[in-house]
C-alpha positions, 0 to 999 in steps of 0.5 A, a space after each residue: 314482233 316483227 317491225 316493218 319499216 316501209 321501202 324507201 322510194 328509189 332514188 333514181 339514177 343521176 342521168 349520165 351526161 355525155 362527154 363534151 365533144 371537143 369541136 376540132 379546131 380548123 387547121 391553119 398552115 403554120 400553126 399548131 391548135 392541138 396544145 390548146 385542145 389538152 386542158 379539156 381532154 384532161 378535164 374529161 379523162 379525170 371526171 372533172 364536172 363542170 359544176 365542180 367548177 362552178 361550185 368552187 368559183 362561187 365559193 370563191 367569189 362570196 369568201 372575197 365580198 364577205 372580206 370585203 364587207 367587214 373590212 368597210 365596218 371597221 375605221 382607220 385609226 392612227 393610234 399609233 405611230 408607225 408604217 402599219 395600218 390599224 382598223 378598229 371598230 368606229 363605234 366601241 372599243 376604241 384602242 387605248 393610248 400609250 404614254 410615252 417612256 421617259 427616262 432620268 436625264 443624268 447631269 454630269 459636272 466636269 472637273 479639270 477634264 474628268 466628267 463625274 456622272 450624278 445618279 438620278 433623283 429617282 432612287 427606284 433604279 440603282 445606277 453604277 457612277 460613271 468611271 473616272 479616267 485620266 486627263 490626257 497629256 496636254 500636246 504642245 503646238 508645232 513651231 511656226 515656220 519662219 517664211 522666207 519672203 517672195 523675192 523681186 531682185 531683177 535676176 534671180 538664182 537658177 537653183 531657184 524652183 522653176 515655175 516662180 510666181 516672179 517669173 510669168 512670161 511664156 516658154 521660149 520669152 526671155 525673162 531676167 528671173 533665170 538668166 545668169 552670167 558665168 562663171 560662178 563668182 568669184 572669178 579670178 584670173 591670172 592671165 590678163 583675160 577671161 572669158 565669161 558666158 551670158 545665158 538668157 532663159 525663160 521662166 521654164 530654165 530654158 535657154 531662149 532661141 533668140 538673138 538679143 543684143 548685149 550691152 556690157 558696161 564698166 561699173 568699177 575698176 581699170 578704165 581700159 578694161 576690154 571685151 573681145 579688144 573692144 573699149 567700154 561700153 561695148 555691145 555683143 550678139 546672142 545666138 540662141 540664146 547665149 553669148 561668150 566674150 572675153 574680159 581683159 585687164 593689164 592692171 591687177 585689181 578687180 573690174 566690175 561689169 553692167 551686162 544688160 539685154 537691151 532688147 529685153 531691157 532687163 539686166 543680166 547678173 551672176 547667180 547670186 544676182 550681183 554685177 559680175 566682178 573679175 579679179 586680175 592678179 599677177 599682172 605687172 606694167 612692162 616686161 624685160 622681154 617686152 622691149 619696145 618703146 611706147 606706142 610700138 605695136 609687139 607681139 607680147 601682149 597683142 591678143 585676138 579674142 575671144 579666147 580658143 575653142 570658141 563654139 559656132 554652129 554651121 551654116 553662121 559666123 563667128 566675130 573675132 577681135 583683134 588688139 595690137 598693144 605696146 609694151 605697156 599693155 596700151 593700144 596703140 594708135 598705128 594702123 597695122 596691117 593684118 593677114 588672116 589664114 586658114 590653117 585646117 582643110 574645110 572648103 566652107 571655111 571664110 573669112 568675112 566671106 571670103 574663101 582665100 586669104 583675108 588681109 585686114 588692116 587694124 585702125 588704131 590697133 583694133 580690128 574685127 572681122 567674122 569667120 564661118 562654115 557650112 560644115 561641121 568640125 573645127 577650122 582654124 587659122 592664124 593671123 599675122 600682123 605684117 607691119 610689124 612682123 608678129 603672129 598675133 594669138 589669144 590670152 592663152 598664147 593659142 592660134 584661134 579655132 572655131 568648133 562648128 557644130 551641125 544643126 541638126 544633129 546639136 539638140 535646140 538650147 530652148 529644149 535642153 537647157 543646162 546651167 552653167 555647172 556650179 563646182 566646175 569652172 568654164 573652161 575657157 574662163 582659166 586660162 594657162 598663166 601669162 608668160 612672166 619676166 622670166 619666160 619667153 611666150 611660145 607664140 610670141 615672135 621676137 620683138 621687132 626693132 625701134 
């Protein structure tokens, strides 16, 4: 038997939707709107209906709304400590409370540096004893150094380190801390004369470029000791922080001097912070070659100071002193006429400002004069006692000479100071031996008759 089912009505065809016609956009010079039309052309090409897009949009909106609704029914809880937020239903199913984990606290006991671990009272956990270590050896403390107290003596050894806290004056300002007298002690001479050098320095151990007045006085020894032929006390002047002068004595023994910078008011000592002491040896009273009577001028013991060679600066002058003595080494009380004559060829050489032969009188056996030159080089001259007819030489029996240096070629003493050497004596402080009783000085003339 055949059962016939009624025919279902035909579903009407979906009306055909014409493709959207995208209107043409106005053309603006310099702007291209064609890229904006491409998404619409692509949707039309693949037959993506606007209804599909609307449905998808509605679905996403419903999903987001549902999520927000569900979250609004939940309340935040802080039963856990952490960076995240946890949610639970406010009326039921509260989160359980978690108790903190407790661990047994070990107890320790220290015996002679060893730590022994004691297991906890809870026997449910098996513990391993802490190992015992051998104690470390005891380190002996370092010895405490013996600190040298800071000295505040008037002078100091130039071998000390610069920038000493006791030396506080500025650069170029004279200070007693590094100012010294040379040569280094002990100073000994067998010629009856020695040259001393005074260096006035600042706290940077540089020669101070000053012209200070230096006072020299006798502390002990021969009362007839002379400095540059002058009786003590006397003064000399530094040039660029340095002064040179000759000390003479005709008696064997030690002479101690006191040297003071009167311009700055401090005492200058040797490198051992002592007043300089000179020991004169091999001096005798009288000589068989010196036959004139007492008080009569004789060339044997007459000298000119300082001992040569003498250093000077071109454009400045150097002072010399002449002492006329008798055969007993005493300064004569007479007036002697002296003639100073240049023996070098320097046209700028002057004697007391004169360019020709200069005549001067030694009153009471003593005279001083200045020599200068505008040129750098060595100048020599002679000094003759025309009254008693003999030539006066320095303590080494040499005619005096001066080495003039050019200021332009000579570095400033304050920039390149050089302390006196500690091992090599200054040449001028070790002159050749004076003539003995059995020798005749080459530069001393035949004594004049009495």
